[in-house]
C-alpha positions in Angstrom: -2.8 15.7 -153.6 -5.2 18.6 -154.2 -7.1 20.1 -157.1 -8.1 23.7 -157.6 -11.4 22.8 -159.2 -13.6 20.3 -157.4 -14.1 16.9 -159.0 -15.2 13.5 -157.9 -12.9 10.5 -158.0 -14.3 7.0 -157.8 -12.6 4.4 -155.5 -9.9 2.5 -157.4 -6.2 2.3 -158.3 -4.7 5.2 -160.2 -1.4 5.7 -162.1 0.0 8.9 -160.5 2.5 11.3 -162.1 3.4 14.0 -159.5 5.6 17.0 -159.4 6.7 18.7 -156.2 7.3 22.4 -155.6 10.9 22.1 -156.6 10.0 20.5 -160.0 11.1 17.0 -159.1 8.9 14.3 -160.7 7.6 11.1 -159.1 5.5 8.3 -160.5 3.8 5.2 -159.2 0.4 3.7 -158.6 -1.8 4.6 -155.7 -5.1 3.4 -154.2 -7.6 6.2 -153.5 -8.3 6.3 -149.7 -10.6 9.3 -149.6 -11.6 12.4 -151.6 -13.7 15.4 -150.6 -13.7 16.9 -154.1 -10.5 19.0 -153.7 -8.3 16.9 -151.4 -7.4 13.4 -152.5 -5.5 10.9 -150.3 -3.8 7.9 -151.9 -2.1 4.9 -150.3 1.0 3.7 -152.2 0.3 0.7 -154.5 3.9 0.4 -155.9 7.4 1.8 -155.5 7.5 5.5 -156.1 9.9 6.2 -159.0 12.0 9.4 -158.5 12.2 9.0 -154.7 15.6 8.2 -153.3 16.3 6.6 -149.9 18.2 9.8 -148.9 14.9 11.8 -149.4 13.4 10.0 -146.4 16.1 11.0 -144.0 
């Protein structure tokens, strides 16, 4: 995930609501792995709603 304006995230668990370039929405929790202010990397903390098994093929 990235942000246009830099901001600091503290380590923790976040509820994520995401939208891809095609407008599909995904939701789930994620644990912040690292953040440099504009790039934020999360590890999955739950199932990702909106993602189908066929999407992984």
